N, C-alpha and C positions, 0 to 999 in steps of 0.2 A: 366637578366644575363643567366637564364636557357634557354630562347628563343634563345638568341644568340649562346649559346653553342650547342643547339640542331640543329640549322641551320648549324653549322659547322660540326657536327658529323654525322647527319642522311644521308647526301648526299653521302659521301664516303662509308658509311656502305651499303647504297642501291646499289651503284656501285659494291661493292665487292660481294654482294648477287646476283645481276643480272648476273654478269659474272661468278659466280660459284667459285670464289676464296675464298669465305667464305661460308662454308656449315654449317648451324646451324638449330636446331629445332626452329620453330616459330609458334605461335598460328594462325597468319594470313598467307595467301598465299603471295608470294613475292610482286606482284603488289599492292594488297590491303594494305599490310603493308606500302609500300612507300607512297601511297596516304593518308592513315589514319594518319600516323605519321607526315607528312608535314602539314596536315590540322589541326589535333587535338592535335598533339604533339607540333610542332613549333607554329602553328597558335593559338592553345588553350592557350599557355603560353603568347603570345602577347596580346590576347583578355583579359585574366585575368589581366595582368598588367595594361592595358589601363583602363579597367572598374573600378578596385579597386582604382585607383588614380583619375579618372574622377568623379566617384560617390561621393567621399569624397569632391571634389571641388564643385560639383553641390549642394550637400545637407548640407555641413558643418558638417556632422556627420562622426565620425571615421569609417574607414573600417579596415580590418584585419591587425594586426601588430604582431610582436614578435612571440611567440610560435604558435599562431593560424595560422599566415601566413606561418610559417615554416611547420606546419602540412599540409596545403594545397599544398605547394610546394613538400613535400615528397609524397603526394598522386599522384600528377602529375608525379613525377619521377618514382614511382612504376609502374604507367601505361605504362611507356616507357620500363621498364626492364622486367616485368613478362611475356610478350609474348614469351621471349626467354627461359622460363622455362616450355614450353608446354611439357607435358609428365611427368614432375615432380610435377607440380601443377595442380589441376583440372581446366579444361577449364572454368567452370562456375565461379570460383574464379578469374581467369584472366579477364574475362568479367566484373565482378562486380567491381573490382578495377578500371578498366578504366572508366566504366560507372558512377562511383560515383563523379568524379571530376566536371563535368559541372553542375549537379544539386546543388552541394554544393556551387559552385561559384555563381550560380543563387540566392541561398538563401541569401548569404552575400551581394550581389549587391542589391537585392530587399528590404531587411530590412530597410536600411536608406532611400530609395526612398519612401516606404510606410509611414514611420514615419514622413517624411516631406511633405507628400501628393503631391509629384512631379510625379503625375501619368503618365504624358506624357513620362517620362523616363522608364516606364515599358515596352516600346517597346524592350529594351535591354534584359529584362527578357524573353520576348516572343521569341526573336532570340536565346537566350541560350537554351531554351527548344526545339526549332526546331533543333538546333545542337545536342541536346541529342537524339531526335527522329531519326535523321540520324545515330547517333552512335549505337542506339538500332538495327536499320535495318542491319548495318554491322555485329554486334555480333550475330543476329539471324541466319544469314547464316553461320558464323564461328562455331557456336554451333550446327548447323544442324537442328535448329528448322524450318527454312524456306529455300527455294531455290530462287536464283536470286534476293535477296534483298540488297546485299552488294553494288553493283554498284549504285543502286537507292539511297541508303543511302548516299554514298559518293557524288553523284550529288546534293542531298539535302544540304549536308554540304557546298559544294563549293558555291552553289547559296545563301545560308544563309549568309555566310561570305561576299560575294560581296554586298548583300543588307545591311548588317551591316556597311560595309565600306561606302556605299553611304549615309546612315543615318548619320554616323559619319562625313563625309565630309561636310555636310551642317552645322554641329555644329562648326567644327574647321577650315576649310579652310579660310573662310572670317576673322575669328578672328586671326589666325596665320599670314595671309597676312597683316592685318592692324598693328599687333604688330611687324612684321618683317620689314615693310616698313612704319615708322611713317609718318603721314600726308596723307596717301592714304585711299581710301574708296572702299571696295569690295561690289559690288552690290548683295544684297540678294533678291531672287525672290521665294516666297513660292510656287507658281504654278509650277515653274521649279523643285524645290526641290521635290515636290510630284510627278510630272510627271516623273522625272528620276527614282525614286524608283518604281513607278507603271509600267513603261515600262520595267524595268529589271525583275520585277516579271512576267510580261506577257511573255517575252522571255523564262525565266526559266520554267515557268509553261507549256508552249507549248512543250519544250524539254522533260520535265518529262512525258508528256502525249504521247510522241512519234510522235508529229506533226512535219513535215518538209515541204520542198518545199516553195511555194510562201508565204503562211501565216506566217511561221516562218521568212523568209527573210524580209518581210515587217515590221514585229514586231521588228526585230533586227535593221533595218535601222531607224525606229522610235526612238529606244533607243539611237542610235548613234547621231541623230539630237538633241534630248532633252538634253542628257548629255553634248554634245558639247556646246549647248547654255547655259547650267547651269554654266559650268566651265569658259566660256568666260566672264560671268558677274563678276567673281572673279579675272580674270586674269589681271595682271599689268606687263608690260614688264620688269620692274626692278627686278622681281623675279629671273631672270637668274643670278643676282649678289649675290643671297642668296641661298646657297646649301640646307639649311633646308626647303626652300620653293619650289624650282624647283623640288626637288626629289618627293614631294607630287603631284605636277601637272603632272609630267611625269608618275607617278604611276597611276593616274586617267586616263591619256591618254592611257595606256595599257588596261584598262578596256574598254574604248571606242573602241579601236582597236579589243578587244575581241568580242564585238558586231558586228563589221564590218566583222570579220572572220566568225562569226556565220552565217551571211547572206550568205556568200560564201559557207560555209559548208552545208547549206540547199539545195544547188544544187550540192553537192559533188564536188565542185571546189577546196576545200582544205581538208586535213585530219582533222577529228574532234579533234585530239590531239592538233592542233595548236590554235584554240580558247580557248580550255581548259587551255593550258599553258600560253596564253595571260592573262587570268583571274587569274591564280594561281601564276605562276612564276613572271609575269609582274605586275598585279594589286596588289595581296596580298603580294608578296615578296618585291617589291619596296616600297610600301606604309608602310608596317610594319617596314622595316629597317629605313625609314625616320622618322616615328613616334617614334620609340624607341630612335633614336638619339636625337630628339628634347626634348621629355618629360623627358628623363634621365638627361638632362642638367637643365631643369626647376625645377625638383623635387629634385635636389641636390644643388640648390642655385647657379648655375653657369650661366654665360652669355650665351645667346642663339646664339652662333656662332659655326658653324661646323669647326673642324680642317681641315687642308689640307688633312690629311690621310682619314678622313671620307668623304670629298668631292670626293676623289679618289674611295672610297668604293661605293659611289652613282653611279659614272660612271661605275664601274665594274659590279654592279648588273644589270644595263641596258644593258651592253654588253652581259651578260649572257642571258637576255631575247631576245636580237637581234639574237644571235646565235641559240637559241632554237625555236623561233617563226617566225622570218622574213626570215632569210637566207635559211631555208629548203624549202621555197616556190620557191626560185630562183635556189637553188642548191640541189635538192633532192638526187642526187647521193652521196653527201658529208654528208649525214645525221648523220652517226655515228661519224664522225670527228667533226661535229658541236656540237653534244651533249657533246663530250669530252671538247671542248672549252668552252661551256656554264658552264659545271661543274667546270672547273678551275676558271672561272671568279666569279662564285658564292662563291667558297671557299675562294678566295682572298678577296672578299668583306667582308665576315663574319670574316675572320682572322683579318682584320683591325678593324672591330667593336669590337671584343673581346680585341684586343691589346689596343685600346683607352679607351673603356668603362669598361673593367675589374676593373681597380683601382677606377674609378668613382663610380661604382655600389656596390663595396665592402667596400668603405670607408665612412666616415662621411660626412654629408652636410657641405659645406665650410662656410655657413652663421650661423652655430650653431643652426638652428631650427630643430624641430623634423622631421625625415624622414629616 
């Protein structure tokens, strides 16, 4: 619920700040605030919701509920609010409040994993710690401890979230496909699973080392090929009749498109912001909306069927990506207009999500079970 609300609020707030219609004190500079809040505000809430429910399913051990869960939510919320109290609160306090969320989440995710000795799931603990490291690098620059670390930290956060999605995709895409289309079989290939993650890490590592040109382009093309082969094994044509499935596959497609654009940007054929937003707006935005829509139904005891309104929301978020990532390549002179159209489509998608899922997420499970 908080993720959906932040997705709806943060974008118009960013637009107002960017255009100067809202002048306010902020701990972050405007561009860093936008990137940080979409990745660790919106994205952090989605990751927390996914892991706290998934780990409970994997281990059979309870994760946070009740007051403890409310406390974690409040900590996340304070992290969104206190940057606007810069000048009234010490900057170090603002940083510590924001920095506390991910390590605390990591602790509560790791505890049941260790208790049940499911050590392979500790990869998610490692990814949460990498996100924490990226966040530390952002705050080091904001606090004046270091220079030129914030952008490096944000890039690490983007890369880590994409890798987390690729790991998660191997866990849930085949399962969701088989559940959503009874009688079908999604082909699992461990070599392609490992190759997709390794190729992504190679591309991101080269970017963070400042490598461009042919080496980066070839690595990105390799990532396109391996990830395309991976998703082709899961793909069944009937997914297009199931919105809760096709939205996930299209979201993965935007990540693959991001690697393709990375290959082009290695030769300065497209602006670096285009592959970045293919990964973030396209991959992260589309997949998280789809995942929230599905797991919220399952964990409230409802049938796994998207309403017509949510199917429209899935279309709209992809329209937002198309306007932000694809059309600027063909229509660069219309860039600002396209950004405006992308913003409207994003807001419409998340408005529909809140309208449909607000009552679901704030009410009781319909099957009477705990949740």
